[in-house]
C-alpha positions in Angstrom: 53.4 -105.2 6.0 56.9 -104.1 7.0 60.5 -105.3 6.7 62.9 -105.7 9.6 66.0 -106.0 7.3 65.9 -109.7 7.3 62.3 -110.7 6.4 58.9 -109.3 5.9 56.7 -108.7 8.9 53.0 -108.3 8.9 50.5 -106.6 11.2 46.7 -106.5 10.9 44.8 -103.4 10.0 42.7 -101.7 12.6 39.7 -103.6 13.7 41.3 -106.8 12.5 43.2 -109.4 14.5 45.5 -112.3 13.6 44.1 -115.8 13.5 46.7 -118.3 12.3 48.3 -116.8 9.2 45.3 -114.5 8.4 43.9 -111.3 9.7 40.2 -111.6 10.5 37.5 -109.0 11.4 36.9 -108.1 15.0 33.2 -107.6 14.2 32.5 -110.9 12.4 30.4 -113.4 14.2 32.9 -116.1 13.2 35.9 -114.2 14.8 34.3 -111.7 17.2 36.5 -109.4 19.2 39.9 -111.1 19.6 38.6 -114.6 19.1 39.4 -117.0 16.4 36.3 -119.2 17.0 32.7 -118.3 16.1 30.2 -117.0 18.7 28.4 -120.0 20.4 24.9 -120.6 19.3 22.1 -120.2 21.9 18.6 -121.6 21.7 16.1 -119.2 20.3 18.6 -116.4 19.8 20.2 -114.4 17.0 23.8 -113.5 17.4 25.8 -110.5 16.3 29.2 -108.9 17.1 29.9 -105.4 18.3 33.6 -105.6 17.6 34.4 -106.7 21.1 32.0 -109.4 22.2 29.1 -111.5 20.9 25.7 -109.8 21.2 22.6 -112.0 21.6 19.0 -111.0 21.0 15.9 -113.2 21.0 14.8 -114.5 17.7 11.4 -113.7 16.4 8.8 -115.8 18.2 11.1 -116.5 21.2 11.2 -114.8 24.6 13.5 -114.8 27.6 11.3 -115.4 30.6 13.9 -116.1 33.2 16.0 -113.0 32.5 19.0 -115.2 31.9 20.4 -114.9 28.4 23.0 -117.5 29.2 20.5 -120.2 28.6 19.0 -118.6 25.5 15.4 -117.4 24.8 13.6 -120.5 26.1 10.0 -119.6 25.4 8.5 -120.0 22.0 5.3 -118.0 21.6 3.2 -116.3 18.9 2.3 -112.8 20.0 -1.3 -112.0 19.5 -2.2 -109.0 21.7 -0.8 -107.0 24.6 -4.3 -107.3 26.3 -4.2 -110.8 27.7 -7.1 -111.7 30.0 -7.2 -115.3 31.3 -9.2 -117.5 29.0 -10.4 -121.1 29.0 -8.1 -122.1 26.2 -5.1 -121.1 28.2 -3.7 -118.9 25.4 -0.7 -116.6 26.3 -1.6 -113.8 24.0 1.1 -111.4 25.1 3.9 -113.9 25.5 4.8 -113.1 29.1 4.7 -116.8 30.0 1.3 -117.0 31.5 -2.4 -116.8 30.4 -3.0 -113.3 31.7 -0.9 -110.2 32.2 1.8 -110.9 34.8 1.8 -107.4 36.2 -2.0 -107.6 36.9 -1.9 -111.0 38.6 -1.5 -112.5 42.1 -0.3 -116.0 41.9 -1.5 -118.5 44.5 0.1 -121.9 44.9 -0.8 -124.8 47.1 2.4 -126.7 46.2 5.3 -124.4 46.7 4.6 -122.7 50.1 6.9 -123.5 52.9 7.7 -122.0 56.3 9.8 -118.8 56.1 9.4 -118.4 52.3 8.5 -114.9 51.0 4.8 -114.6 50.4 4.0 -117.8 52.3 1.3 -118.1 55.0 0.1 -120.9 57.1 -3.6 -122.0 57.2 -5.5 -122.9 60.3 -5.1 -126.6 59.5 -1.3 -126.3 59.3 -0.9 -126.2 55.5 1.3 -123.7 53.7 0.2 -121.5 50.8 2.4 -119.2 48.7 1.4 -116.0 47.1 3.5 -113.9 44.7 2.7 -110.9 42.5 3.6 -110.0 39.0 4.1 -106.4 40.2 4.0 -104.9 43.7 1.5 -106.8 46.0 0.8 -103.6 47.8 -0.4 -101.7 44.8 -3.8 -100.1 45.3 -5.3 -101.2 41.9 -7.1 -104.4 42.0 -5.5 -107.5 40.6 -6.8 -110.9 39.5 -6.0 -114.1 41.3 -4.8 -117.1 39.4 -4.8 -120.3 41.5 -2.8 -123.4 40.9 -4.3 -126.9 40.7 -4.7 -128.7 44.0 -7.0 -128.7 47.0 -7.7 -125.6 49.2 -9.6 -125.9 52.5 -9.4 -122.4 53.9 -12.2 -119.9 54.0 -11.6 -116.6 52.2 -13.3 -113.3 51.3 -13.3 -112.3 47.7 -13.5 -108.5 47.3 -15.9 -107.1 44.7 -14.1 -106.5 41.4 -11.3 -109.1 41.9 -11.7 -111.9 39.5 -10.4 -115.4 40.3 -9.2 -118.0 37.8 -8.4 -121.7 38.6 -6.9 -124.6 36.7 -3.3 -123.4 36.5 -0.3 -125.7 36.5 2.4 -124.2 38.8 5.0 -126.9 38.2 7.5 -124.3 37.0 8.4 -126.4 34.0 8.6 -124.3 30.9 6.8 -122.2 30.2 5.5 -122.3 33.8 2.0 -121.4 35.1 0.3 -122.9 32.1 -3.4 -123.7 32.1 -3.9 -127.3 30.8 -7.5 -128.6 30.5 -6.9 -131.4 33.0 -5.7 -129.1 35.8 -8.4 -128.9 38.6 -8.5 -126.4 41.5 -10.8 -127.6 44.3 -12.2 -125.3 47.0 -13.7 -127.0 50.1 -14.5 -124.0 52.2 -16.8 -124.3 55.2 -18.0 -127.7 56.6 -21.6 -127.5 55.6 -21.8 -124.4 53.5 -18.7 -124.7 51.3 -17.5 -121.4 49.8 -19.5 -118.2 50.3 -19.3 -115.4 47.8 -21.1 -112.2 48.9 -21.5 -108.5 48.3 -20.3 -108.4 44.7 -21.4 -105.3 43.0 -18.8 -104.7 40.3 -17.7 -107.0 37.4 -16.2 -110.1 38.9 -15.5 -113.4 37.2 -14.9 -116.8 38.8 -13.7 -119.3 36.4 -12.7 -123.0 36.4 -13.0 -124.1 40.0 -14.7 -127.1 41.7 -16.6 -126.1 44.8 -17.2 -128.6 47.6 -18.4 -128.5 51.2 -16.4 -130.7 53.5 -18.9 -133.0 55.1 -22.6 -134.0 54.8 -25.1 -132.1 56.9 -24.6 -132.8 60.7 -28.1 -132.3 62.2 -31.7 -133.1 61.4 -33.2 -130.9 58.7 -29.9 -129.3 57.8 -29.1 -128.4 54.2 -25.8 -128.9 52.4 -24.2 -126.4 49.9 -21.1 -126.5 47.8 -21.3 -122.8 47.0 -23.4 -120.0 48.6 -24.0 -116.7 46.8 -25.4 -113.8 48.9 -26.2 -110.2 48.1 -24.5 -110.2 44.7 -25.6 -108.3 41.5 -25.6 -109.6 37.9 -21.9 -108.4 37.7 -20.9 -111.7 39.3 -20.2 -114.3 36.6 -19.4 -117.9 37.4 -18.0 -119.7 34.4 -16.9 -123.3 33.8 -17.2 -124.3 37.4 -18.5 -127.5 39.0 -20.4 -127.4 42.3 -20.6 -130.5 44.4 -22.6 -130.7 47.7 -22.4 -133.5 50.2 -25.7 -135.1 51.3 -28.2 -133.0 53.2 -29.7 -134.6 56.3 -33.2 -136.1 56.6 -36.0 -134.0 57.9 -37.8 -134.6 61.1 -40.3 -137.5 61.3 -43.9 -136.6 60.5 -46.7 -137.1 63.0 -48.8 -140.2 63.0 -52.0 -140.3 61.0 -55.5 -140.8 62.4 -56.9 -144.2 63.2 -58.6 -146.0 60.2 -62.3 -146.6 60.1 -63.9 -149.9 59.1 -66.1 -148.5 56.3 -66.6 -145.1 54.7 -69.3 -144.2 52.3 -67.7 -141.9 49.7 -71.1 -141.0 48.4 -71.4 -138.6 51.3 -73.2 -140.8 53.9 -70.3 -141.0 56.3 -69.7 -144.2 58.2 -71.4 -147.3 56.7 -72.2 -150.9 57.4 -69.3 -152.9 56.2 -71.7 -155.8 55.4 -73.4 -153.7 52.7 -72.1 -154.3 49.2 -71.5 -150.5 48.5 -68.2 -151.1 46.6 -66.5 -153.9 44.9 -64.1 -154.1 47.9 -66.1 -156.7 49.8 -64.7 -160.2 49.5 -66.5 -163.5 50.2 -65.5 -163.3 53.9 -66.4 -159.6 54.4 -64.8 -156.3 53.7 -61.3 -156.3 52.1 
């Protein structure tokens, strides 16, 4: 407070500023910095003031997955463990937004690939697929594949030690890449032999896929397989998968049998006289 010779004048102490006829704290959430209005609330966030501006942090049990604090911490999750391997319940144990560890995953989508998009490739039948990685795709350590719901018709080679998990929802609705029970990932593979998994010698898990072959067998005597496994050790585990094979083809016609004989004596006497009443097979008009 001061006096200018006519009236009293007032000025706020350091770290305070004037709001109306009062001096308010620069570090209060209600009057942060030089504002006279409280810091806006944001979903899933706690707010504080550093004396200049509002400071936001995620509240307990909420996470910022899109790296945009302007829209708050949008993902509610209960942290269980940093070690989060994909599981059939779809539980995001480490709260990174996906069932699995983002940095150890390659994401494969049938729905969001388009010409020219990063990570997109075109299949032989003209469809687009999109791959993205939680870390660097070129890293030498092996990652796991998580595959979105939908139908895939291309033929692929699965390296030993790279696990593959289907049944993900890539709709990008929050939280994104969830794993609902109803999501189905279908692999059609080869025409007659479906998908072939071979030369697996280190722990490899294939989980929640439906395997088909594309058509029924095409030629006489040909078999039909939805899934073929070749040269694999017990380290290969196939879990919660369905295998559907189309119809195999009929075998070749057998050869004709020998001509029948009129009468045969099964007592060891060979051919017999059909007029003899050796068996109860003779009717009133002769042999039946």
